[in-house]
C-alpha positions as CSV (number, residue, x, y, z in Angstrom):
1,X,42.8,-0.2,-52.3
2,X,43.4,1.1,-48.6
3,X,41.5,4.0,-48.6
4,X,41.1,6.1,-45.6
5,X,38.0,8.3,-44.3
6,X,38.4,11.6,-45.8
7,X,39.5,14.4,-43.2
8,X,41.8,12.5,-41.4
9,X,45.1,14.5,-41.0
10,X,47.8,13.2,-43.2
11,X,50.2,14.0,-39.6
12,X,48.3,12.0,-37.3
13,X,49.8,14.3,-34.6
14,X,52.7,11.6,-33.6
15,X,55.8,14.3,-34.8
16,X,58.6,12.4,-37.1
17,X,60.6,13.4,-34.3
18,X,59.0,11.3,-31.2
19,X,58.2,8.4,-33.5
20,X,59.7,5.1,-32.5
21,X,63.6,5.6,-33.7
22,X,62.9,8.6,-35.7
23,X,61.1,6.6,-38.6
24,X,59.7,9.0,-41.3
25,X,56.9,7.7,-43.7
26,X,57.0,8.2,-47.2
27,X,54.8,7.9,-50.3
28,X,56.3,7.0,-53.9
29,X,54.8,8.1,-56.9
30,X,56.3,6.7,-60.0
31,X,58.4,3.5,-59.4
32,X,60.9,3.7,-62.7
33,X,64.8,3.6,-62.5
34,X,64.9,7.0,-60.6
35,X,61.7,6.4,-57.9
36,X,62.7,2.8,-57.2
37,X,66.3,3.7,-56.5
38,X,65.5,6.8,-54.3
39,X,63.0,4.7,-52.6
40,X,65.7,2.0,-51.8
41,X,67.8,4.5,-50.7
42,X,65.2,6.1,-48.2
43,X,64.9,2.6,-46.6
44,X,68.8,2.3,-46.8
45,X,69.1,5.1,-44.3
46,X,67.1,2.9,-41.5
47,X,65.1,6.1,-40.8
48,X,62.5,5.9,-43.3
49,X,59.5,3.5,-44.3
50,X,57.5,3.3,-47.5
51,X,53.8,3.2,-46.6
52,X,52.5,3.9,-50.0
53,X,53.7,3.2,-53.6
54,X,51.9,4.0,-56.8
55,X,53.2,2.8,-60.3
56,X,50.8,1.8,-63.4
57,X,53.2,-1.1,-64.3
58,X,52.6,-4.3,-62.5
59,X,56.0,-5.9,-63.3
60,X,57.8,-2.8,-61.3
61,X,55.1,-2.2,-58.7
62,X,54.9,-5.6,-57.2
63,X,58.4,-6.8,-57.0
64,X,59.4,-3.4,-55.5
65,X,56.5,-3.2,-53.1
66,X,57.8,-6.7,-51.8
67,X,61.4,-5.9,-51.5
68,X,60.7,-2.6,-49.3
69,X,58.0,-4.1,-47.3
70,X,55.0,-2.0,-48.6
71,X,51.7,-3.4,-46.8
72,X,48.8,-4.5,-49.3
73,X,47.0,-1.8,-48.5
74,X,49.6,0.9,-49.4
75,X,50.1,-0.2,-52.8
76,X,48.3,1.2,-55.6
77,X,48.3,1.6,-59.4
78,X,48.2,4.8,-59.8
79,X,49.1,8.1,-57.7
80,X,45.6,9.6,-57.7
81,X,44.0,6.3,-55.8
82,X,46.9,6.6,-53.4
83,X,46.8,10.4,-52.7
84,X,43.1,10.2,-52.2
85,X,43.6,7.8,-49.8
86,X,45.6,10.2,-47.5
87,X,47.8,8.0,-46.0
88,X,49.3,9.5,-42.8
89,X,52.8,10.3,-44.3
90,X,55.6,13.0,-43.9
91,X,56.9,13.2,-47.2
92,X,56.4,11.7,-51.3
93,X,59.0,11.3,-53.7
94,X,57.0,12.1,-56.9
95,X,59.3,10.4,-59.7
96,X,56.6,10.5,-62.5
97,X,57.6,10.9,-66.2
98,X,58.7,14.5,-66.8
99,X,55.2,15.9,-68.2
100,X,53.3,14.4,-65.3
101,X,54.4,16.2,-61.7
102,X,51.7,19.0,-61.7
103,X,49.0,16.5,-60.3
104,X,50.8,15.0,-57.7
105,X,52.5,18.1,-56.5
106,X,49.2,20.0,-56.4
107,X,47.4,16.7,-54.5
108,X,50.4,15.9,-52.1
109,X,50.9,19.9,-51.4
110,X,47.0,20.1,-50.3
111,X,47.5,16.9,-48.1
112,X,50.3,18.8,-46.3
113,X,53.3,16.6,-47.5
114,X,57.0,17.5,-47.6
115,X,58.0,16.7,-51.6
116,X,60.9,15.6,-53.2
117,X,60.4,15.9,-56.9
118,X,62.3,14.5,-59.5
119,X,64.1,16.9,-62.1
120,X,63.0,18.7,-64.4
121,X,60.4,20.3,-62.1
122,X,58.3,21.0,-65.3
123,X,58.7,21.1,-68.9
124,X,57.9,24.5,-69.6
125,X,58.3,28.0,-67.7
126,X,54.2,28.0,-67.3
127,X,54.3,24.5,-65.5
128,X,57.3,25.7,-63.2
129,X,55.5,29.1,-62.4
130,X,52.1,26.7,-61.3
131,X,54.4,24.7,-59.1
132,X,55.8,27.6,-57.6
133,X,52.5,29.2,-57.0
134,X,51.1,26.0,-54.9
135,X,54.4,25.6,-52.9
136,X,53.9,28.9,-51.9
137,X,50.4,28.8,-51.0
138,X,50.3,25.6,-49.4
139,X,53.4,26.3,-47.2
140,X,54.9,23.2,-49.3
141,X,58.6,22.9,-48.9
142,X,59.7,20.8,-52.4
143,X,62.8,20.0,-52.6
144,X,64.2,18.9,-56.5
145,X,66.5,16.0,-57.2
146,X,69.6,17.9,-58.4
147,X,71.9,15.5,-57.2
148,X,75.0,16.9,-58.2
149,X,75.0,19.4,-55.5
150,X,75.3,16.4,-53.2
151,X,78.3,14.5,-54.2
152,X,81.4,14.2,-52.4
153,X,83.3,15.9,-55.3
154,X,80.8,18.8,-54.9
155,X,81.6,19.0,-51.1
156,X,85.6,18.9,-51.5
157,X,85.3,21.6,-54.5
158,X,82.9,23.8,-52.9
159,X,85.7,23.7,-49.7
160,X,88.5,24.2,-52.0
161,X,87.2,27.2,-53.8
162,X,85.8,28.7,-50.2
163,X,89.1,28.5,-49.3
164,X,90.6,30.4,-52.1
165,X,92.1,27.8,-54.1
166,X,92.1,29.5,-57.5
167,X,90.8,33.1,-56.2
168,X,88.1,34.7,-57.8
169,X,86.4,32.2,-60.3
170,X,87.0,33.8,-64.4
171,X,85.4,31.3,-66.2
172,X,84.5,27.5,-66.2
173,X,84.4,24.9,-69.1
174,X,82.3,22.0,-68.2
175,X,81.5,18.9,-70.1
176,X,78.8,16.3,-70.1
177,X,79.8,13.1,-71.7
178,X,76.7,11.3,-71.8
179,X,78.2,8.5,-73.6
180,X,76.8,7.1,-77.2
181,X,75.1,3.9,-75.5
182,X,73.7,5.7,-72.7
183,X,72.0,8.3,-75.3
184,X,71.0,5.6,-77.5
185,X,68.9,4.2,-75.0
186,X,67.3,7.3,-73.3
187,X,67.3,10.1,-76.0
188,X,66.9,8.0,-79.1
189,X,65.0,4.4,-78.2
190,X,64.1,6.0,-74.6
191,X,61.2,7.9,-72.8
192,X,63.0,11.0,-73.9
193,X,63.6,11.0,-77.1
194,X,60.8,13.2,-78.2
195,X,60.0,16.8,-76.6
196,X,56.5,16.5,-76.8
197,X,56.3,13.7,-74.8
198,X,59.1,14.6,-72.3
199,X,61.1,17.8,-72.8
200,X,64.3,19.2,-74.6
201,X,67.3,17.5,-74.3
202,X,68.9,20.2,-72.5
203,X,66.2,20.3,-69.6
204,X,65.8,16.8,-69.5
205,X,69.3,15.8,-69.2
206,X,71.5,18.7,-68.4
207,X,69.4,20.9,-65.8
208,X,71.8,19.0,-63.6
209,X,74.8,20.6,-65.4
210,X,73.6,24.0,-65.5
211,X,72.3,23.9,-61.5
212,X,75.6,22.7,-60.3
213,X,77.5,25.4,-62.5
214,X,75.6,28.1,-60.8
215,X,76.0,26.2,-57.0
216,X,79.7,26.1,-57.8
217,X,80.1,29.4,-59.3
218,X,77.9,31.4,-56.5
219,X,76.4,33.6,-58.7
220,X,73.0,33.7,-60.9
221,X,73.0,33.3,-64.6
222,X,72.5,36.7,-66.5
223,X,72.4,35.9,-70.3
224,X,72.9,32.9,-72.5
225,X,73.6,31.9,-76.0
226,X,73.4,28.4,-77.5
227,X,73.9,26.0,-80.5
228,X,72.7,22.3,-81.0
229,X,71.1,19.8,-83.3
230,X,69.9,16.5,-84.1
231,X,73.0,15.5,-86.2
232,X,73.3,11.7,-86.5
233,X,70.5,9.8,-85.4
234,X,68.6,10.2,-89.0
235,X,68.1,7.9,-91.7
236,X,70.8,9.2,-93.6
237,X,73.0,8.0,-91.0
238,X,72.3,4.6,-91.3
239,X,74.8,2.0,-92.8
240,X,74.0,0.3,-95.7
241,X,71.4,-2.4,-95.7
242,X,70.1,-1.6,-92.0
243,X,66.9,-2.6,-91.2
244,X,64.5,-1.0,-88.7
245,X,65.2,-3.6,-85.7
246,X,68.8,-4.7,-84.5
247,X,67.8,-8.4,-84.0
248,X,67.5,-9.0,-87.8
249,X,69.6,-6.3,-89.4
250,X,72.7,-7.3,-91.6
251,X,74.7,-4.4,-90.3
252,X,74.1,-5.4,-86.7
253,X,78.0,-6.8,-85.8
254,X,79.5,-3.4,-87.3
255,X,77.1,-0.6,-85.7
256,X,78.1,0.6,-82.3
257,X,74.7,1.4,-81.4
258,X,73.6,-2.1,-81.9
259,X,70.8,-2.5,-79.3
260,X,72.3,-6.5,-78.9
261,X,75.5,-5.1,-77.9
262,X,74.2,-2.3,-75.4
263,X,72.0,-4.7,-73.7
264,X,74.5,-7.8,-73.9
265,X,71.5,-9.8,-75.4
266,X,72.1,-13.1,-76.7
267,X,76.1,-13.0,-75.7
268,X,76.4,-16.3,-74.0
269,X,79.9,-15.0,-72.2
270,X,78.2,-12.6,-69.8
271,X,75.2,-14.5,-69.4
272,X,73.3,-12.7,-71.6
273,X,73.1,-9.4,-69.8
274,X,75.5,-6.5,-70.3
275,X,78.5,-5.6,-68.3
276,X,77.9,-3.8,-64.5
277,X,78.0,-0.4,-66.1
278,X,75.3,-1.0,-68.5
279,X,73.0,-3.6,-66.1
280,X,71.0,-1.0,-65.0
281,X,69.9,0.1,-68.6
282,X,69.1,-3.8,-69.4
283,X,66.6,-3.7,-66.2
284,X,65.0,-0.7,-68.1
285,X,64.2,-2.7,-70.8
286,X,63.5,-6.2,-69.3
287,X,63.0,-5.7,-65.4
288,X,64.3,-9.1,-63.7
289,X,64.2,-11.0,-67.1
290,X,66.0,-13.4,-68.6
291,X,68.6,-13.7,-71.7
292,X,65.6,-14.9,-73.6
293,X,63.0,-12.6,-72.3
294,X,65.7,-9.9,-72.6
295,X,66.2,-10.7,-76.4
296,X,62.1,-11.0,-76.7
297,X,61.9,-7.6,-75.6
298,X,64.5,-6.2,-78.4
299,X,62.8,-7.7,-81.0
300,X,59.4,-6.4,-80.2
301,X,59.5,-3.1,-77.9
302,X,61.1,0.1,-78.4
303,X,64.7,-0.7,-77.4
304,X,65.7,-2.7,-80.3
305,X,64.8,-0.3,-82.7
306,X,67.4,0.8,-85.6
307,X,68.6,3.8,-83.9
308,X,68.5,5.7,-87.4
309,X,64.8,4.5,-88.2
310,X,63.0,6.0,-84.4
311,X,61.2,8.5,-84.4
312,X,63.4,11.1,-82.0
313,X,63.9,14.6,-82.4
314,X,65.5,16.0,-79.5
315,X,69.4,17.4,-80.6
316,X,72.5,14.9,-80.0
317,X,74.7,17.7,-79.0
318,X,74.5,21.2,-77.6
319,X,76.7,23.7,-76.4
320,X,75.8,26.5,-74.1
321,X,77.5,29.6,-73.0
322,X,76.5,31.5,-70.0
323,X,77.5,35.0,-68.4
324,X,76.7,35.3,-64.6
325,X,75.6,38.4,-62.7
326,X,78.8,38.6,-61.0
327,X,80.7,38.4,-64.3
328,X,82.0,34.8,-64.5
329,X,81.5,33.1,-67.6
330,X,81.0,29.7,-68.2
331,X,80.9,27.1,-71.7
332,X,79.0,23.7,-71.1
333,X,78.9,21.0,-73.9
334,X,76.7,18.1,-73.5
335,X,77.3,15.7,-76.3
336,X,76.1,11.7,-76.9
337,X,79.7,11.2,-78.6
338,X,81.6,10.2,-76.0
339,X,82.4,7.0,-74.1
340,X,80.1,7.3,-71.2
341,X,82.1,8.6,-67.9
342,X,82.3,11.4,-65.0
343,X,81.5,14.8,-66.1
344,X,85.0,16.7,-66.7
345,X,85.3,20.4,-65.8
346,X,88.2,23.1,-65.7
347,X,87.9,26.4,-63.1
348,X,89.6,29.4,-64.5
349,X,90.6,31.7,-61.5
350,X,92.6,34.9,-60.6
351,X,95.2,33.0,-59.2
352,X,95.2,29.5,-60.2
353,X,93.3,26.5,-62.1
354,X,91.1,23.6,-61.0
355,X,90.8,20.3,-63.3
356,X,88.5,17.6,-62.0
357,X,88.7,14.7,-64.0
358,X,89.5,10.8,-63.4
359,X,87.9,11.0,-59.8
360,X,90.2,13.8,-58.6
361,X,90.6,17.5,-58.0
362,X,94.0,19.1,-59.2
363,X,94.8,22.4,-58.2
364,X,97.5,24.4,-60.0
365,X,98.7,27.5,-58.1
366,X,99.9,30.5,-60.4
367,X,102.3,31.5,-57.3
368,X,104.4,28.6,-56.7
369,X,103.8,26.8,-59.9
370,X,103.0,23.5,-58.1
371,X,100.1,21.1,-58.6
372,X,98.3,19.7,-55.8
373,X,96.2,16.5,-56.4
374,X,93.0,16.0,-54.2
375,X,91.0,12.8,-54.7
376,X,88.0,11.9,-54.6
377,X,87.1,8.5,-52.9
378,X,84.8,6.2,-55.1
379,X,81.1,6.2,-54.0
380,X,80.6,2.6,-54.3
381,X,76.6,2.2,-54.9
382,X,75.1,0.5,-52.0
383,X,71.5,-0.3,-53.5
384,X,70.0,-1.4,-57.1
385,X,69.8,1.6,-59.3
386,X,72.0,4.1,-57.6
387,X,74.0,6.5,-59.7
388,X,75.8,9.9,-59.8
389,X,78.8,9.1,-57.8
390,X,77.4,9.3,-54.5
391,X,75.0,12.1,-55.3
392,X,71.8,10.0,-55.4
393,X,72.6,9.1,-51.5
394,X,73.7,12.2,-50.1
395,X,70.0,13.7,-51.6
396,X,68.4,11.2,-49.9
397,X,70.0,11.1,-47.1
398,X,69.9,14.7,-46.5
399,X,66.2,15.1,-47.2
400,X,65.2,12.1,-44.9
401,X,67.3,13.5,-41.9
402,X,65.7,16.8,-42.5
403,X,61.9,15.1,-42.3
404,X,63.2,13.2,-39.2
405,X,64.7,15.9,-37.0
406,X,63.6,19.2,-38.3
407,X,66.8,20.5,-40.0
408,X,66.7,21.3,-43.2
409,X,70.5,22.9,-43.7
410,X,71.5,19.9,-45.5
411,X,69.1,20.1,-48.3
412,X,70.5,22.9,-50.6
413,X,68.3,21.9,-53.7
414,X,65.0,23.7,-52.7
415,X,62.6,24.7,-55.1
416,X,63.6,28.4,-55.6
417,X,67.2,27.2,-56.4
418,X,66.2,25.0,-58.8
419,X,63.9,27.5,-60.7
420,X,66.8,29.5,-61.3
421,X,68.8,26.9,-63.5
422,X,65.3,26.2,-65.2
423,X,65.2,29.9,-66.2
424,X,68.3,29.7,-67.8
425,X,67.8,26.4,-69.6
426,X,64.7,27.8,-71.0
427,X,66.6,30.7,-72.3
428,X,69.3,28.6,-73.8
429,X,66.8,26.9,-76.0
430,X,65.0,29.8,-76.9
431,X,68.7,31.3,-77.6
432,X,69.0,27.8,-79.6
433,X,65.8,28.0,-81.7
434,X,66.2,31.9,-82.5
435,X,70.2,31.9,-82.9
436,X,70.1,35.1,-80.4
437,X,71.6,35.7,-77.0
438,X,68.5,35.6,-74.4
439,X,68.2,37.5,-70.8
440,X,67.4,34.6,-68.5
441,X,65.6,37.2,-66.1
442,X,62.8,36.8,-69.0
443,X,62.2,33.0,-67.9
444,X,63.0,33.9,-64.1
445,X,59.8,33.8,-61.6
446,X,61.8,36.1,-59.2
447,X,64.6,38.7,-59.6
């Protein structure tokens, strides 16, 4: 499908800055929820066009290719075929499963494509080291999807901190409230439920947070300790009479983790689909489906399984304590057992305190005793699947602009920065398993 003669240059001599309307040409490897959202956001900038799309699932591949106007000879059922074709392109978005980043990364780097890589970089330190080696040897610029760095809230917070709003940062408390139904979807029933198939929970979900803390504090993590376990989503937690699947379970009406409730299946009042906050997840279960097909998917597929009788093994709550090189400390908590919502943070400084909650940054000044509230305008999603309070959009806009104009100053999540946060996560996992305080430097590729 669309293979070009071997040896044809990937960049065909028509520079990004000089092409019609400054349009850059993109490849997409993986059209799941994240890959599709990034592709839509890139197209929405008006400065990018998708010329190649690889996705093994036809029900995702076909509709997205049609939506984005990908030519037939640019549509593939695997990334190997797409990259073997050496399509003329400027960049590639790699959004394959966590443990399947190395292959497309190596091929894309060999072809000279600039890379946008979904986090995590790799599932273990050896994988991270290999991608770092490939990047350095080929001169490929890799950008990691640490979208929290690109939110309007982060931009405002960085501005306030740089202006001395609280003096020196002494310590930070940070909460990632995953949400009980979000956790059940992704980490009990979904693709990230088992470490051997994806990665530890902290790496899969919270690399964002560990990276963001370093970005805000402005220092590298030095030492970590961590505690956490799989406490609730186990057979002994099941209500009396529970069966293996929600669609025929007598305990379903009184279970908050019911798949029927989470995805809105069989609820005529909302057309058989969930409320807007959960529609994203229903589309993962049954892409573009109907009330009937959604119910069938829950009756037969993994997302209708009882959360107490799944094969999950990742932790459902974890705390991480971090000491930074400049002496700052941070206490980070991630837990399933919350209402889903924005992350919450408190920053304790030498001259004041910052509270981040409910879409606002509140600054308390020790000297005056006054509190100043800085509202953060809501980032309304512009495309289907967009998330992270404007972070997805900010990342893609910065990356596409860099490809188009050559100015990379707006891209603040390069591979080097990301490997720092990955090292902290690997150290935290060792600390959790071995009940120890672990030096992050043991996992760092650079000092």
